[in-house]
Phi, psi and omega in degrees: 000152176225158173282112182261341179212138177230128182241115176247139175222115177056040176256124181047238179264018177266122174280299176208124182215129174236123179240137169255111192258140176283162181300325177287339177111204180201155174253117178261117188246128175181170186290162175298152180080005177266346176117020180294310182290328178297325178296311180298327180292323181291322173298312182285345176294327178289346177277311191238354178059036172200162185288133176286349178270001180078010181282142173297154179299329176305328181276355181273344179286131179303145182301127179092355182249165178247339183226136167244155181216137176230131176228139178229144174245132175252140182225160172244186182286346177269001183089357178283147182227167178207142179246147175225130181223153174216140176222149176220134178252111184285345179295311181262359187047050183242132181251139179234129182231143183215143177237123184053041179066003179250136179282130179285160178294324175230148181300326183294336180294342181255003178295149170077015182286335181278324181072048187247150173231128183254135173246125180223154179303334182281358176299327180306342172287342171299334182260309183279343184272194183284171183287343179300317181297322181290323175295321181292325174304308181301317181300318184292310186299320181281335171294327181276336192246333189248113181297137175083353182292316187294322179296312179300318178297320180294318180295320185292318184296317187292319183292314181300324179295314181292320181294315180295320182304312180294322177294320181294329178273009181051043174294154175308150183297327183294327175297313180299317188291345178290342182262000185293316182301313180294323178298316184287321181295316176288313185293327178290329173296311176304305186295320180299316180295316177299314184297314182296318178299314176299315180294320184289334184249005184298315182295320182296314177305311185299323178289319182291318181302309182298323182291312182290324183281339184066033182203226183288156181281158170257172183224149170232139177225157178261129184253110178284160186276351178219146179306321180298322177285336179296331181267349182285141182243316182265165177303320178299314175305312184296316181295321180290317183295319175304308180301319178296314180294330175296318180290321182292332182259009187300317179295316181294324180293322176300320178285326185272338179080026177202166180275122191258350178230151180133176180303335182287350178239009175277173183213167179244120191251132175244129187223154164232164182285131181281167181298332183262013181091351180278162180267132174260124185280127187293324184301321184268315192247351186282151171287169178301316179299317182291321176297318176296321174304314180297311180301319177294315181298324179293318174301321179300320179288328176290327175298314178298321177298315178297319177301316179293322178289320187271336182075027179202157178301138176283155172285117181264122182255113180250110187259085179048046180285342183278345182295328180266006186243155170288159181307322180301306180296321178298313180297325179289334172291317179300312182302320177296316177296324177289319191263328189249338183284343177077018172095021179290173183286143179235128172241120183234154175233154181195144175284351176214161178300132179282149179280352190257134182275133171236137178058034181056037180064024179273351179292120177292151184253115179249152177265170175210137180209124178051046178075023176234122175273128183258085185286142176276000000 
């Protein structure tokens, strides 16, 4: 499937924009600050119904307006189509989502309809930044790919909130422990899914890193917040280890007023082999190029995951990714898109015409100025 039509109304700096997109995609070329990233953000909003840049919905509404709306139509080669829309009214802080004009029972039921993966210069923060961004990445990928994951994550967050509230109030331990069973049940489901995804895709990540870097592979591992959890392999093992870790840390949690172990404190770790045979953590010791390469490899693994789950090539969104890369890395990304993605739609943005050919230079080149796309 490909995105054949995009309609924006009062989204960021777009007042009203309708685009008819070809199956191969398009290249959006324009100066910075004209709305290139906003356009890709709008496309990806239809995938996860939130900004990939972490902005609250209120900030997505055009200045001076109260409601934004984004609608996309997807088509396949046989003429079948699907529509996905999202609107937000900041007066009532209400979001409305529809698939084929029907509202889903739960927002999570509409996730992943577009099947898109976005590559952005800010992705380097997935490697160089704090663990919260990496947990958020895992949560998004698994919410799109793993049935039941989003529900377990929501239950875990709700239970964690209640438990932390009691700890902050210095409530008796017996009251805190009433929430432990629910925390373990939901948390072990979340941790098991995350660890399994990382384990299943570790080799692919290493291969992508080596290909983009033109050298040795990088590695990713799931880092648990407690030693007991690090040795657990099955969901049952993780649940038992989680319960053990909570009991072991009970006194420390009472003193600190917060839950100190669990998926909310886990991390995703990236390393490369050191010159002495040891592993060097990229977050601390990696160069900018190495960190950016790891982030790109991670997005490539995400694209493979979406491809496997949806049974079709993902839509690749490239937000000025070549500006931060040397020619060798840029060309290897182009080669991956051309050779391994299988010909899916590509929508890229750049402040200037790119030197790298995509889709045999079949991508139409459109301009953009002040929130208006000038399609040829």
